[in-house]
N, C-alpha and C positions, 0 to 999 in steps of 0.2 A: 363234634368230630368223634368222640368216644363211642356214642351211640351208632353212628354211621359204620364204624370199623367193627363194633361187636355184633351187629346185626347183618354184616356182610353186605353193606349198601342197602339194607332194608329187607333183605330176604328172609331174615329171621322173624318178620312179621307175617309171614305166609300162614294162612288159616289152617292148613293141613301140612303135616310132616315138615315143620321148619328147618329141622336139621338136615333132612334129605335135600330140601331146596337149596339150603346153604352149601351143600357138599357138591352141588353139580358144577358150578362155575370153574372150579380148578379141573375137573374133567374135560370140560368143553375147551377151556384154554390151552390144556396140554394137548388136546387132539388138533387144534388149529396151529399152534406154534412149536410143538414138539421139542420142548426144552430138555436139555441134558439132565442126568440124574443129579449132578452136582448143582445145577440151577434149581431143581426141585427141592433139594435139601436146604439151600440157602433160603429160598422163597419160604420153606416151612418154618425155619427158625426166625425168619423175620416176622412173619404172620403170627407165630406163637409169641414172640417178644412183645409185639404191639398189642396183640389180643389179650395177653395177661393184664396189660394196663387197662385197655378198653373194657374188657369184661368185668374187671373189678369195679370200674366206675359206673358201669351200667347196672351191675348187681346193687351197688350201693344206691343208685338212683331210684330203682323200682322197688327196693326193700325186700327182694326175693333172692334166696340162695339159688344159683344156677338156673336163672330163667330160661324158658324155652326160646325166647327171642334171640338170645346171645348164641350165634352160630359160627363165630370166629374160630372156635375150636374145632368145628367139622371141617372147616376150610384147610386149616393146618394139618388135620389128620388126613384129609384126603391127599394133600401134597405129598405127605409121607407114603400113603398107599400106593401112589403112582410110581414111586422109585422102582426101577428094575422091570417095568411093564412097557409094552409097545405104546407108543404115543399116537393112537388112532381113535377116532370117535367110533364106538361101536358097542355091541353087547358085551363082547369079551372083558373088556376093561371095566364095565359097569358091574357085570354079574360076579366077577371075582371079589370086588370090593363089598358087594351085597353080602356075599357068603362069608367074607371076613367079618362083617359087621354082626351077622348071625351067629357066628362062632364067639366073638367078643361078647356079645349079650349073653350067651349060655354060660361062658366062663365067669362073667360077672355075677349072674344069678347063683351059680354054684359057690362062688367065692363068699357071696353075702350070706348064703345059707349055712355055710361052714364057719363063717367068722361071727354070725349073729348070736 
């Protein structure tokens, strides 16, 4: 069960960009069901809570810190990223999150360089 949750139903085993593949279901589901912001926050908290347990178990099972197959964190993060945005399937909702990811990556690289 932990492996299934940690890999977002197996999506983390994608041979290319598993994190991106794992973050797509929340976007599609939000577009289909148009949940409220409150529902997204509750879902993100629930996914994060279960994901902490599942990710830790999967990390211990494979013996690797933060294995690329664990994508439940991307699912929780995408749920948070969707809060406050229109619930439609389309380029707008995807591209703003891609740009947010680019900015986050750049900030992490700068922080790592400063703190290293």
